PQR file of N, CA, C, O and H, with PARSE charges and radii, in Angstrom:
ATOM      1  N   UNK A   1      15.546  -7.740  -8.010 -0.4000 1.5000
ATOM      2  CA  UNK A   1      14.237  -8.266  -8.339 -0.0000 2.0000
ATOM      3  C   UNK A   1      13.323  -8.285  -7.114  0.5500 1.7000
ATOM      4  O   UNK A   1      12.163  -7.884  -7.199 -0.5500 1.4000
ATOM      5  N   UNK A   2      13.839  -8.746  -5.985 -0.4000 1.5000
ATOM      6  CA  UNK A   2      13.041  -8.809  -4.768 -0.0000 2.0000
ATOM      7  C   UNK A   2      12.614  -7.418  -4.323  0.5500 1.7000
ATOM      8  O   UNK A   2      11.500  -7.236  -3.832 -0.5500 1.4000
ATOM      9  H   UNK A   2      14.782  -9.071  -5.916  0.4000 1.0000
ATOM     10  N   UNK A   3      13.494  -6.434  -4.491 -0.4000 1.5000
ATOM     11  CA  UNK A   3      13.171  -5.073  -4.085 -0.0000 2.0000
ATOM     12  C   UNK A   3      12.003  -4.504  -4.879  0.5500 1.7000
ATOM     13  O   UNK A   3      11.160  -3.792  -4.334 -0.5500 1.4000
ATOM     14  H   UNK A   3      14.400  -6.581  -4.890  0.4000 1.0000
ATOM     15  N   UNK A   4      11.958  -4.821  -6.172 -0.4000 1.5000
ATOM     16  CA  UNK A   4      10.870  -4.326  -6.998 -0.0000 2.0000
ATOM     17  C   UNK A   4       9.536  -4.969  -6.616  0.5500 1.7000
ATOM     18  O   UNK A   4       8.492  -4.320  -6.681 -0.5500 1.4000
ATOM     19  H   UNK A   4      12.643  -5.400  -6.616  0.4000 1.0000
ATOM     20  N   UNK A   5       9.569  -6.233  -6.221 -0.4000 1.5000
ATOM     21  CA  UNK A   5       8.344  -6.912  -5.811 -0.0000 2.0000
ATOM     22  C   UNK A   5       7.816  -6.307  -4.516  0.5500 1.7000
ATOM     23  O   UNK A   5       6.618  -6.047  -4.396 -0.5500 1.4000
ATOM     24  H   UNK A   5      10.417  -6.760  -6.168  0.4000 1.0000
ATOM     25  N   UNK A   6       8.704  -6.079  -3.542 -0.4000 1.5000
ATOM     26  CA  UNK A   6       8.302  -5.464  -2.283 -0.0000 2.0000
ATOM     27  C   UNK A   6       7.762  -4.060  -2.538  0.5500 1.7000
ATOM     28  O   UNK A   6       6.755  -3.663  -1.951 -0.5500 1.4000
ATOM     29  H   UNK A   6       9.676  -6.290  -3.639  0.4000 1.0000
ATOM     30  N   UNK A   7       8.422  -3.322  -3.400 -0.4000 1.5000
ATOM     31  CA  UNK A   7       7.984  -1.969  -3.740 -0.0000 2.0000
ATOM     32  C   UNK A   7       6.599  -1.980  -4.374  0.5500 1.7000
ATOM     33  O   UNK A   7       5.746  -1.175  -4.001 -0.5500 1.4000
ATOM     34  H   UNK A   7       9.239  -3.646  -3.876  0.4000 1.0000
ATOM     35  N   UNK A   8       6.364  -2.870  -5.316 -0.4000 1.5000
ATOM     36  CA  UNK A   8       5.072  -2.946  -5.999 -0.0000 2.0000
ATOM     37  C   UNK A   8       3.958  -3.366  -5.046  0.5500 1.7000
ATOM     38  O   UNK A   8       2.874  -2.782  -5.057 -0.5500 1.4000
ATOM     39  H   UNK A   8       7.057  -3.524  -5.619  0.4000 1.0000
ATOM     40  N   UNK A   9       4.223  -4.370  -4.230 -0.4000 1.5000
ATOM     41  CA  UNK A   9       3.220  -4.809  -3.253 -0.0000 2.0000
ATOM     42  C   UNK A   9       2.915  -3.681  -2.275  0.5500 1.7000
ATOM     43  O   UNK A   9       1.759  -3.468  -1.911 -0.5500 1.4000
ATOM     44  H   UNK A   9       5.103  -4.844  -4.222  0.4000 1.0000
ATOM     45  N   UNK A  10       3.943  -2.962  -1.851 -0.4000 1.5000
ATOM     46  CA  UNK A  10       3.738  -1.841  -0.938 -0.0000 2.0000
ATOM     47  C   UNK A  10       2.847  -0.769  -1.535  0.5500 1.7000
ATOM     48  O   UNK A  10       1.932  -0.281  -0.871 -0.5500 1.4000
ATOM     49  H   UNK A  10       4.883  -3.135  -2.147  0.4000 1.0000
ATOM     50  N   UNK A  11       3.104  -0.399  -2.773 -0.4000 1.5000
ATOM     51  CA  UNK A  11       2.277   0.625  -3.423 -0.0000 2.0000
ATOM     52  C   UNK A  11       0.835   0.162  -3.586  0.5500 1.7000
ATOM     53  O   UNK A  11      -0.092   0.936  -3.344 -0.5500 1.4000
ATOM     54  H   UNK A  11       3.848  -0.796  -3.312  0.4000 1.0000
ATOM     55  N   UNK A  12       0.634  -1.085  -3.992 -0.4000 1.5000
ATOM     56  CA  UNK A  12      -0.728  -1.592  -4.199 -0.0000 2.0000
ATOM     57  C   UNK A  12      -1.495  -1.624  -2.880  0.5500 1.7000
ATOM     58  O   UNK A  12      -2.653  -1.210  -2.826 -0.5500 1.4000
ATOM     59  H   UNK A  12       1.387  -1.713  -4.189  0.4000 1.0000
ATOM     60  N   UNK A  13      -0.862  -2.109  -1.827 -0.4000 1.5000
ATOM     61  CA  UNK A  13      -1.519  -2.182  -0.517 -0.0000 2.0000
ATOM     62  C   UNK A  13      -1.808  -0.777   0.012  0.5500 1.7000
ATOM     63  O   UNK A  13      -2.886  -0.534   0.556 -0.5500 1.4000
ATOM     64  H   UNK A  13       0.079  -2.445  -1.870  0.4000 1.0000
ATOM     65  N   UNK A  14      -0.865   0.143  -0.138 -0.4000 1.5000
ATOM     66  CA  UNK A  14      -1.079   1.515   0.335 -0.0000 2.0000
ATOM     67  C   UNK A  14      -2.213   2.188  -0.426  0.5500 1.7000
ATOM     68  O   UNK A  14      -3.047   2.862   0.179 -0.5500 1.4000
ATOM     69  H   UNK A  14       0.010  -0.054  -0.579  0.4000 1.0000
ATOM     70  N   UNK A  15      -2.255   2.016  -1.734 -0.4000 1.5000
ATOM     71  CA  UNK A  15      -3.313   2.639  -2.528 -0.0000 2.0000
ATOM     72  C   UNK A  15      -4.678   2.050  -2.167  0.5500 1.7000
ATOM     73  O   UNK A  15      -5.658   2.787  -2.058 -0.5500 1.4000
ATOM     74  H   UNK A  15      -1.578   1.468  -2.225  0.4000 1.0000
ATOM     75  N   UNK A  16      -4.751   0.739  -1.982 -0.4000 1.5000
ATOM     76  CA  UNK A  16      -6.016   0.127  -1.590 -0.0000 2.0000
ATOM     77  C   UNK A  16      -6.475   0.630  -0.218  0.5500 1.7000
ATOM     78  O   UNK A  16      -7.663   0.873  -0.005 -0.5500 1.4000
ATOM     79  H   UNK A  16      -3.956   0.139  -2.071  0.4000 1.0000
ATOM     80  N   UNK A  17      -5.526   0.782   0.705 -0.4000 1.5000
ATOM     81  CA  UNK A  17      -5.876   1.286   2.028 -0.0000 2.0000
ATOM     82  C   UNK A  17      -6.375   2.716   1.988  0.5500 1.7000
ATOM     83  O   UNK A  17      -7.361   3.054   2.644 -0.5500 1.4000
ATOM     84  H   UNK A  17      -4.561   0.585   0.532  0.4000 1.0000
ATOM     85  N   UNK A  18      -5.697   3.559   1.219 -0.4000 1.5000
ATOM     86  CA  UNK A  18      -6.113   4.964   1.121 -0.0000 2.0000
ATOM     87  C   UNK A  18      -7.463   5.079   0.415  0.5500 1.7000
ATOM     88  O   UNK A  18      -8.335   5.832   0.851 -0.5500 1.4000
ATOM     89  H   UNK A  18      -4.896   3.284   0.686  0.4000 1.0000
ATOM     90  N   UNK A  19      -7.629   4.331  -0.676 -0.4000 1.5000
ATOM     91  CA  UNK A  19      -8.906   4.379  -1.395 -0.0000 2.0000
ATOM     92  C   UNK A  19     -10.068   3.920  -0.514  0.5500 1.7000
ATOM     93  O   UNK A  19     -11.129   4.545  -0.508 -0.5500 1.4000
ATOM     94  H   UNK A  19      -6.921   3.720  -1.029  0.4000 1.0000
ATOM     95  N   UNK A  20      -9.872   2.846   0.220 -0.4000 1.5000
ATOM     96  CA  UNK A  20     -10.929   2.353   1.100 -0.0000 2.0000
ATOM     97  C   UNK A  20     -11.264   3.340   2.201  0.5500 1.7000
ATOM     98  O   UNK A  20     -12.436   3.570   2.497 -0.5500 1.4000
ATOM     99  H   UNK A  20      -9.010   2.339   0.215  0.4000 1.0000
ATOM    100  N   UNK A  21     -10.247   3.922   2.807 -0.4000 1.5000
ATOM    101  CA  UNK A  21     -10.483   4.883   3.890 -0.0000 2.0000
ATOM    102  C   UNK A  21     -11.164   6.144   3.382  0.5500 1.7000
ATOM    103  O   UNK A  21     -12.141   6.601   3.975 -0.5500 1.4000
ATOM    104  H   UNK A  21      -9.295   3.735   2.566  0.4000 1.0000
ATOM    105  N   UNK A  22     -10.663   6.709   2.297 -0.4000 1.5000
ATOM    106  CA  UNK A  22     -11.243   7.940   1.755 -0.0000 2.0000
ATOM    107  C   UNK A  22     -12.673   7.700   1.277  0.5500 1.7000
ATOM    108  O   UNK A  22     -13.564   8.505   1.549 -0.5500 1.4000
ATOM    109  H   UNK A  22      -9.869   6.338   1.815  0.4000 1.0000
ATOM    110  N   UNK A  23     -12.887   6.607   0.574 -0.4000 1.5000
ATOM    111  CA  UNK A  23     -14.224   6.314   0.089 -0.0000 2.0000
ATOM    112  C   UNK A  23     -15.232   6.129   1.200  0.5500 1.7000
ATOM    113  O   UNK A  23     -16.353   6.632   1.124 -0.5500 1.4000
ATOM    114  H   UNK A  23     -12.163   5.953   0.353  0.4000 1.0000
ATOM    115  N   UNK A  24     -14.835   5.407   2.231 -0.4000 1.5000
ATOM    116  CA  UNK A  24     -15.771   5.168   3.331 -0.0000 2.0000
ATOM    117  C   UNK A  24     -15.972   6.408   4.189  0.5500 1.7000
ATOM    118  O   UNK A  24     -17.083   6.659   4.656 -0.5500 1.4000
ATOM    119  H   UNK A  24     -13.925   4.998   2.293  0.4000 1.0000
ATOM    120  N   UNK A  25     -14.920   7.186   4.404 -0.4000 1.5000
ATOM    121  CA  UNK A  25     -15.012   8.325   5.303 -0.0000 2.0000
ATOM    122  C   UNK A  25     -15.764   9.499   4.687  0.5500 1.7000
ATOM    123  O   UNK A  25     -16.629  10.087   5.335 -0.5500 1.4000
ATOM    124  H   UNK A  25     -14.017   6.982   4.025  0.4000 1.0000
ATOM    125  N   UNK A  26     -15.445   9.843   3.449 -0.4000 1.5000
ATOM    126  CA  UNK A  26     -16.020  11.054   2.869 -0.0000 2.0000
ATOM    127  C   UNK A  26     -17.104  10.804   1.824  0.5500 1.7000
ATOM    128  O   UNK A  26     -17.854  11.724   1.497 -0.5500 1.4000
ATOM    129  H   UNK A  26     -14.742   9.366   2.922  0.4000 1.0000
ATOM    130  N   UNK A  27     -17.208   9.599   1.297 -0.4000 1.5000
ATOM    131  CA  UNK A  27     -18.180   9.352   0.237 -0.0000 2.0000
ATOM    132  C   UNK A  27     -19.165   8.230   0.553  0.5500 1.7000
ATOM    133  O   UNK A  27     -19.961   7.862  -0.311 -0.5500 1.4000
ATOM    134  H   UNK A  27     -16.599   8.852   1.563  0.4000 1.0000
ATOM    135  N   UNK A  28     -19.136   7.681   1.756 -0.4000 1.5000
ATOM    136  CA  UNK A  28     -20.090   6.681   2.251 -0.0000 2.0000
ATOM    137  C   UNK A  28     -20.154   5.388   1.445  0.5500 1.7000
ATOM    138  O   UNK A  28     -21.151   4.669   1.518 -0.5500 1.4000
ATOM    139  H   UNK A  28     -18.489   7.980   2.458  0.4000 1.0000
ATOM    140  N   UNK A  29     -19.109   5.079   0.678 -0.4000 1.5000
ATOM    141  CA  UNK A  29     -19.008   3.761   0.052 -0.0000 2.0000
ATOM    142  C   UNK A  29     -17.532   3.432  -0.133  0.5500 1.7000
ATOM    143  O   UNK A  29     -16.692   4.322  -0.267 -0.5500 1.4000
ATOM    144  H   UNK A  29     -18.299   5.663   0.619  0.4000 1.0000
ATOM    145  N   UNK A  30     -17.236   2.145  -0.138 -0.4000 1.5000
ATOM    146  CA  UNK A  30     -15.836   1.716  -0.251 -0.0000 2.0000
ATOM    147  C   UNK A  30     -15.347   1.841  -1.683  0.5500 1.7000
ATOM    148  O   UNK A  30     -16.096   1.618  -2.634 -0.5500 1.4000
ATOM    149  H   UNK A  30     -17.918   1.422  -0.029  0.4000 1.0000
ATOM    150  N   UNK A  31     -14.091   2.197  -1.817 -0.4000 1.5000
ATOM    151  CA  UNK A  31     -13.439   2.225  -3.119 -0.0000 2.0000
ATOM    152  C   UNK A  31     -12.374   1.146  -3.126  0.5500 1.7000
ATOM    153  O   UNK A  31     -12.016   0.623  -2.071 -0.5500 1.4000
ATOM    154  H   UNK A  31     -13.482   2.378  -1.045  0.4000 1.0000
ATOM    155  N   UNK A  32     -11.871   0.814  -4.281 -0.4000 1.5000
ATOM    156  CA  UNK A  32     -10.834  -0.198  -4.396 -0.0000 2.0000
ATOM    157  C   UNK A  32     -11.430  -1.571  -4.631  0.5500 1.7000
ATOM    158  O   UNK A  32     -12.612  -1.699  -4.950 -0.5500 1.4000
ATOM    159  H   UNK A  32     -12.162   1.239  -5.138  0.4000 1.0000
ATOM    160  N   UNK A  33     -10.603  -2.604  -4.472 -0.4000 1.5000
ATOM    161  CA  UNK A  33     -11.042  -3.965  -4.765 -0.0000 2.0000
ATOM    162  C   UNK A  33     -11.393  -4.792  -3.538  0.5500 1.7000
ATOM    163  O   UNK A  33     -12.137  -5.767  -3.642 -0.5500 1.4000
ATOM    164  H   UNK A  33      -9.643  -2.500  -4.213  0.4000 1.0000
ATOM    165  N   UNK A  34     -10.876  -4.423  -2.397 -0.4000 1.5000
ATOM    166  CA  UNK A  34     -11.016  -5.263  -1.208 -0.0000 2.0000
ATOM    167  C   UNK A  34     -12.468  -5.445  -0.793  0.5500 1.7000
ATOM    168  O   UNK A  34     -12.842  -6.517  -0.318 -0.5500 1.4000
ATOM    169  H   UNK A  34     -10.271  -3.631  -2.312  0.4000 1.0000
ATOM    170  N   UNK A  35     -13.288  -4.422  -0.963 -0.4000 1.5000
ATOM    171  CA  UNK A  35     -14.683  -4.514  -0.532 -0.0000 2.0000
ATOM    172  C   UNK A  35     -15.512  -5.462  -1.400  0.5500 1.7000
ATOM    173  O   UNK A  35     -16.640  -5.801  -1.044 -0.5500 1.4000
ATOM    174  H   UNK A  35     -12.985  -3.551  -1.349  0.4000 1.0000
ATOM    175  N   UNK A  36     -14.965  -5.885  -2.524 -0.4000 1.5000
ATOM    176  CA  UNK A  36     -15.693  -6.837  -3.360 -0.0000 2.0000
ATOM    177  C   UNK A  36     -15.717  -8.233  -2.744  0.5500 1.7000
ATOM    178  O   UNK A  36     -16.625  -9.014  -3.028 -0.5500 1.4000
ATOM    179  H   UNK A  36     -14.049  -5.610  -2.813  0.4000 1.0000
ATOM    180  N   UNK A  37     -14.728  -8.561  -1.900 -0.4000 1.5000
ATOM    181  CA  UNK A  37     -14.647  -9.882  -1.302 -0.0000 2.0000
ATOM    182  C   UNK A  37     -15.190  -9.923   0.115  0.5500 1.7000
ATOM    183  O   UNK A  37     -15.819 -10.910   0.498 -0.5500 1.4000
ATOM    184  H   UNK A  37     -13.990  -7.927  -1.669  0.4000 1.0000
ATOM    185  N   UNK A  38     -14.966  -8.881   0.901 -0.4000 1.5000
ATOM    186  CA  UNK A  38     -15.523  -8.802   2.254 -0.0000 2.0000
ATOM    187  C   UNK A  38     -15.555  -7.341   2.671  0.5500 1.7000
ATOM    188  O   UNK A  38     -14.990  -6.486   1.989 -0.5500 1.4000
ATOM    189  H   UNK A  38     -14.455  -8.080   0.589  0.4000 1.0000
ATOM    190  N   UNK A  39     -16.207  -7.053   3.778 -0.4000 1.5000
ATOM    191  CA  UNK A  39     -16.350  -5.676   4.253 -0.0000 2.0000
ATOM    192  C   UNK A  39     -15.396  -5.451   5.423  0.5500 1.7000
ATOM    193  O   UNK A  39     -15.713  -5.804   6.559 -0.5500 1.4000
ATOM    194  H   UNK A  39     -16.666  -7.748   4.333  0.4000 1.0000
ATOM    195  N   UNK A  40     -14.238  -4.869   5.152 -0.4000 1.5000
ATOM    196  CA  UNK A  40     -13.276  -4.640   6.234 -0.0000 2.0000
ATOM    197  C   UNK A  40     -13.640  -3.396   7.046  0.5500 1.7000
ATOM    198  O   UNK A  40     -14.285  -2.484   6.529 -0.5500 1.4000
ATOM    199  H   UNK A  40     -13.980  -4.583   4.229  0.4000 1.0000
ATOM    200  N   UNK A  41     -13.231  -3.359   8.300 -0.4000 1.5000
ATOM    201  CA  UNK A  41     -13.460  -2.153   9.095 -0.0000 2.0000
ATOM    202  C   UNK A  41     -12.543  -1.015   8.638  0.5500 1.7000
ATOM    203  O   UNK A  41     -11.538  -1.242   7.964 -0.5500 1.4000
ATOM    204  H   UNK A  41     -12.706  -4.100   8.720  0.4000 1.0000
ATOM    205  N   UNK A  42     -12.902   0.188   9.012 -0.4000 1.5000
ATOM    206  CA  UNK A  42     -12.130   1.357   8.609 -0.0000 2.0000
ATOM    207  C   UNK A  42     -10.709   1.307   9.158  0.5500 1.7000
ATOM    208  O   UNK A  42      -9.774   1.757   8.497 -0.5500 1.4000
ATOM    209  H   UNK A  42     -13.719   0.372   9.560  0.4000 1.0000
ATOM    210  N   UNK A  43     -10.541   0.770  10.348 -0.4000 1.5000
ATOM    211  CA  UNK A  43      -9.199   0.667  10.936 -0.0000 2.0000
ATOM    212  C   UNK A  43      -8.283  -0.214  10.092  0.5500 1.7000
ATOM    213  O   UNK A  43      -7.078   0.029  10.033 -0.5500 1.4000
ATOM    214  H   UNK A  43     -11.301   0.404  10.886  0.4000 1.0000
ATOM    215  N   UNK A  44      -8.834  -1.227   9.441 -0.4000 1.5000
ATOM    216  CA  UNK A  44      -8.023  -2.077   8.575 -0.0000 2.0000
ATOM    217  C   UNK A  44      -7.529  -1.292   7.363  0.5500 1.7000
ATOM    218  O   UNK A  44      -6.395  -1.483   6.924 -0.5500 1.4000
ATOM    219  H   UNK A  44      -9.813  -1.424   9.488  0.4000 1.0000
ATOM    220  N   UNK A  45      -8.356  -0.424   6.827 -0.4000 1.5000
ATOM    221  CA  UNK A  45      -7.922   0.417   5.715 -0.0000 2.0000
ATOM    222  C   UNK A  45      -6.759   1.323   6.130  0.5500 1.7000
ATOM    223  O   UNK A  45      -5.807   1.505   5.371 -0.5500 1.4000
ATOM    224  H   UNK A  45      -9.277  -0.268   7.183  0.4000 1.0000
ATOM    225  N   UNK A  46      -6.841   1.879   7.311 -0.4000 1.5000
ATOM    226  CA  UNK A  46      -5.761   2.739   7.811 -0.0000 2.0000
ATOM    227  C   UNK A  46      -4.489   1.913   8.006  0.5500 1.7000
ATOM    228  O   UNK A  46      -3.400   2.346   7.629 -0.5500 1.4000
ATOM    229  H   UNK A  46      -7.615   1.732   7.927  0.4000 1.0000
ATOM    230  N   UNK A  47      -4.628   0.734   8.589 -0.4000 1.5000
ATOM    231  CA  UNK A  47      -3.462  -0.139   8.797 -0.0000 2.0000
ATOM    232  C   UNK A  47      -2.850  -0.549   7.464  0.5500 1.7000
ATOM    233  O   UNK A  47      -1.627  -0.611   7.342 -0.5500 1.4000
ATOM    234  H   UNK A  47      -5.513   0.382   8.895  0.4000 1.0000
ATOM    235  N   UNK A  48      -3.677  -0.828   6.471 -0.4000 1.5000
ATOM    236  CA  UNK A  48      -3.171  -1.189   5.148 -0.0000 2.0000
ATOM    237  C   UNK A  48      -2.380  -0.038   4.533  0.5500 1.7000
ATOM    238  O   UNK A  48      -1.330  -0.255   3.929 -0.5500 1.4000
ATOM    239  H   UNK A  48      -4.671  -0.778   6.570  0.4000 1.0000
ATOM    240  N   UNK A  49      -2.880   1.179   4.685 -0.4000 1.5000
ATOM    241  CA  UNK A  49      -2.176   2.334   4.133 -0.0000 2.0000
ATOM    242  C   UNK A  49      -0.813   2.510   4.795  0.5500 1.7000
ATOM    243  O   UNK A  49       0.173   2.803   4.118 -0.5500 1.4000
ATOM    244  H   UNK A  49      -3.734   1.356   5.176  0.4000 1.0000
ATOM    245  N   UNK A  50      -0.753   2.335   6.099 -0.4000 1.5000
ATOM    246  CA  UNK A  50       0.508   2.502   6.831 -0.0000 2.0000
ATOM    247  C   UNK A  50       1.491   1.384   6.478  0.5500 1.7000
ATOM    248  O   UNK A  50       2.660   1.652   6.202 -0.5500 1.4000
ATOM    249  H   UNK A  50      -1.553   2.097   6.649  0.4000 1.0000
ATOM    250  N   UNK A  51       1.026   0.144   6.487 -0.4000 1.5000
ATOM    251  CA  UNK A  51       1.909  -0.987   6.162 -0.0000 2.0000
ATOM    252  C   UNK A  51       2.376  -0.911   4.715  0.5500 1.7000
ATOM    253  O   UNK A  51       3.539  -1.185   4.421 -0.5500 1.4000
ATOM    254  H   UNK A  51       0.076  -0.074   6.712  0.4000 1.0000
ATOM    255  N   UNK A  52       1.481  -0.541   3.818 -0.4000 1.5000
ATOM    256  CA  UNK A  52       1.852  -0.405   2.418 -0.0000 2.0000
ATOM    257  C   UNK A  52       2.876   0.692   2.195  0.5500 1.7000
ATOM    258  O   UNK A  52       3.810   0.528   1.410 -0.5500 1.4000
ATOM    259  H   UNK A  52       0.536  -0.318   4.057  0.4000 1.0000
ATOM    260  N   UNK A  53       2.701   1.815   2.887 -0.4000 1.5000
ATOM    261  CA  UNK A  53       3.681   2.895   2.774 -0.0000 2.0000
ATOM    262  C   UNK A  53       5.035   2.465   3.325  0.5500 1.7000
ATOM    263  O   UNK A  53       6.075   2.816   2.767 -0.5500 1.4000
ATOM    264  H   UNK A  53       1.942   1.949   3.525  0.4000 1.0000
ATOM    265  N   UNK A  54       5.026   1.707   4.415 -0.4000 1.5000
ATOM    266  CA  UNK A  54       6.284   1.219   4.977 -0.0000 2.0000
ATOM    267  C   UNK A  54       6.973   0.244   4.020  0.5500 1.7000
ATOM    268  O   UNK A  54       8.190   0.301   3.846 -0.5500 1.4000
ATOM    269  H   UNK A  54       4.181   1.421   4.868  0.4000 1.0000
ATOM    270  N   UNK A  55       6.204  -0.646   3.402 -0.4000 1.5000
ATOM    271  CA  UNK A  55       6.788  -1.571   2.430 -0.0000 2.0000
ATOM    272  C   UNK A  55       7.341  -0.828   1.219  0.5500 1.7000
ATOM    273  O   UNK A  55       8.415  -1.164   0.720 -0.5500 1.4000
ATOM    274  H   UNK A  55       5.215  -0.693   3.543  0.4000 1.0000
ATOM    275  N   UNK A  56       6.615   0.173   0.751 -0.4000 1.5000
ATOM    276  CA  UNK A  56       7.095   0.958  -0.389 -0.0000 2.0000
ATOM    277  C   UNK A  56       8.378   1.697  -0.026  0.5500 1.7000
ATOM    278  O   UNK A  56       9.293   1.789  -0.844 -0.5500 1.4000
ATOM    279  H   UNK A  56       5.743   0.445   1.157  0.4000 1.0000
ATOM    280  N   UNK A  57       8.451   2.216   1.180 -0.4000 1.5000
ATOM    281  CA  UNK A  57       9.655   2.908   1.632 -0.0000 2.0000
ATOM    282  C   UNK A  57      10.849   1.952   1.702  0.5500 1.7000
ATOM    283  O   UNK A  57      11.948   2.281   1.257 -0.5500 1.4000
ATOM    284  H   UNK A  57       7.708   2.140   1.845  0.4000 1.0000
ATOM    285  N   UNK A  58      10.617   0.771   2.263 -0.4000 1.5000
ATOM    286  CA  UNK A  58      11.692  -0.219   2.359 -0.0000 2.0000
ATOM    287  C   UNK A  58      12.152  -0.643   0.970  0.5500 1.7000
ATOM    288  O   UNK A  58      13.352  -0.745   0.716 -0.5500 1.4000
ATOM    289  H   UNK A  58       9.724   0.504   2.625  0.4000 1.0000
ATOM    290  N   UNK A  59      11.209  -0.889   0.079 -0.4000 1.5000
ATOM    291  CA  UNK A  59      11.564  -1.277  -1.283 -0.0000 2.0000
ATOM    292  C   UNK A  59      12.313  -0.192  -2.025  0.5500 1.7000
ATOM    293  O   UNK A  59      13.254  -0.476  -2.766 -0.5500 1.4000
ATOM    294  H   UNK A  59      10.234  -0.806   0.286  0.4000 1.0000
ATOM    295  N   UNK A  60      11.900   1.057  -1.829 -0.4000 1.5000
ATOM    296  CA  UNK A  60      12.563   2.177  -2.504 -0.0000 2.0000
ATOM    297  C   UNK A  60      13.979   2.390  -1.978  0.5500 1.7000
ATOM    298  O   UNK A  60      14.899   2.619  -2.765 -0.5500 1.4000
ATOM    299  H   UNK A  60      11.135   1.288  -1.227  0.4000 1.0000
ATOM    300  N   UNK A  61      14.168   2.318  -0.669 -0.4000 1.5000
ATOM    301  CA  UNK A  61      15.515   2.505  -0.122 -0.0000 2.0000
ATOM    302  C   UNK A  61      16.435   1.344  -0.508  0.5500 1.7000
ATOM    303  O   UNK A  61      17.619   1.551  -0.774 -0.5500 1.4000
ATOM    304  H   UNK A  61      13.422   2.132  -0.031  0.4000 1.0000
ATOM    305  N   UNK A  62      15.890   0.126  -0.540 -0.4000 1.5000
ATOM    306  CA  UNK A  62      16.707  -1.017  -0.954 -0.0000 2.0000
ATOM    307  C   UNK A  62      17.100  -0.894  -2.420  0.5500 1.7000
ATOM    308  O   UNK A  62      18.213  -1.259  -2.800 -0.5500 1.4000
ATOM    309  H   UNK A  62      14.928  -0.042  -0.324  0.4000 1.0000
ATOM    310  N   UNK A  63      16.197  -0.386  -3.238 -0.4000 1.5000
ATOM    311  CA  UNK A  63      16.507  -0.192  -4.652 -0.0000 2.0000
ATOM    312  C   UNK A  63      17.598   0.862  -4.833  0.5500 1.7000
ATOM    313  O   UNK A  63      18.492   0.704  -5.664 -0.5500 1.4000
ATOM    314  H   UNK A  63      15.293  -0.090  -2.929  0.4000 1.0000
ATOM    315  N   UNK A  64      17.520   1.927  -4.058 -0.4000 1.5000
ATOM    316  CA  UNK A  64      18.542   2.964  -4.134 -0.0000 2.0000
ATOM    317  C   UNK A  64      19.895   2.450  -3.643  0.5500 1.7000
ATOM    318  O   UNK A  64      20.936   2.791  -4.205 -0.5500 1.4000
ATOM    319  H   UNK A  64      16.794   2.056  -3.382  0.4000 1.0000
ATOM    320  N   UNK A  65      19.874   1.623  -2.587 -0.4000 1.5000
ATOM    321  CA  UNK A  65      21.128   1.049  -2.072 -0.0000 2.0000
ATOM    322  C   UNK A  65      21.765   0.112  -3.099  0.5500 1.7000
ATOM    323  O   UNK A  65      22.984   0.119  -3.274 -0.5500 1.4000
ATOM    324  H   UNK A  65      19.028   1.346  -2.131  0.4000 1.0000
ATOM    325  N   UNK A  66      20.955  -0.682  -3.768 -0.4000 1.5000
ATOM    326  CA  UNK A  66      21.516  -1.597  -4.753 -0.0000 2.0000
ATOM    327  C   UNK A  66      22.057  -0.839  -5.968  0.5500 1.7000
ATOM    328  O   UNK A  66      23.037  -1.275  -6.573 -0.5500 1.4000
ATOM    329  H   UNK A  66      19.965  -0.687  -3.626  0.4000 1.0000
ATOM    330  N   UNK A  67      21.443   0.274  -6.333 -0.4000 1.5000
ATOM    331  CA  UNK A  67      21.979   1.097  -7.428 -0.0000 2.0000
ATOM    332  C   UNK A  67      23.288   1.739  -7.015  0.5500 1.7000
ATOM    333  O   UNK A  67      24.202   1.852  -7.832 -0.5500 1.4000
ATOM    334  H   UNK A  67      20.647   0.628  -5.842  0.4000 1.0000
ATOM    335  N   UNK A  68      23.398   2.165  -5.756 -0.4000 1.5000
ATOM    336  CA  UNK A  68      24.622   2.804  -5.287 -0.0000 2.0000
ATOM    337  C   UNK A  68      25.775   1.806  -5.259  0.5500 1.7000
ATOM    338  O   UNK A  68      26.924   2.195  -5.465 -0.5500 1.4000
ATOM    339  H   UNK A  68      22.656   2.074  -5.093  0.4000 1.0000
ATOM    340  N   UNK A  69      25.497   0.549  -5.012 -0.4000 1.5000
ATOM    341  CA  UNK A  69      26.553  -0.477  -4.986 -0.0000 2.0000
ATOM    342  C   UNK A  69      27.098  -0.777  -6.374  0.5500 1.7000
ATOM    343  O   UNK A  69      28.262  -1.156  -6.506 -0.5500 1.4000
ATOM    344  H   UNK A  69      24.563   0.233  -4.844  0.4000 1.0000
ATOM    345  N   UNK A  70      26.285  -0.616  -7.410 -0.4000 1.5000
ATOM    346  CA  UNK A  70      26.724  -0.973  -8.743 -0.0000 2.0000
ATOM    347  C   UNK A  70      27.663   0.064  -9.338  0.5500 1.7000
ATOM    348  O   UNK A  70      28.409  -0.251 -10.265 -0.5500 1.4000
ATOM    349  H   UNK A  70      25.339  -0.309  -7.303  0.4000 1.0000
ATOM    350  N   UNK A  71      27.649   1.286  -8.834 -0.4000 1.5000
ATOM    351  CA  UNK A  71      28.513   2.341  -9.398 -0.0000 2.0000
ATOM    352  C   UNK A  71      29.823   2.439  -8.666  0.5500 1.7000
ATOM    353  O   UNK A  71      30.662   3.271  -9.010 -0.5500 1.4000
ATOM    354  H   UNK A  71      27.043   1.543  -8.081  0.4000 1.0000
TER
END
């Protein structure tokens, strides 16, 4: 259960980071939900994408390890 939560949070954070970075860099406006509450700098979007990808990776590997233990 914990692995799925980490995986889901990782994907959501990574997608928000990528959407914000791509929208601001190539289309001159922010995409995603974060810009509705405050205006983050572009570096924060990049950091969110990296941290989110790392969380998704950790969640995915933990999920695979737990499946391997059950067999």
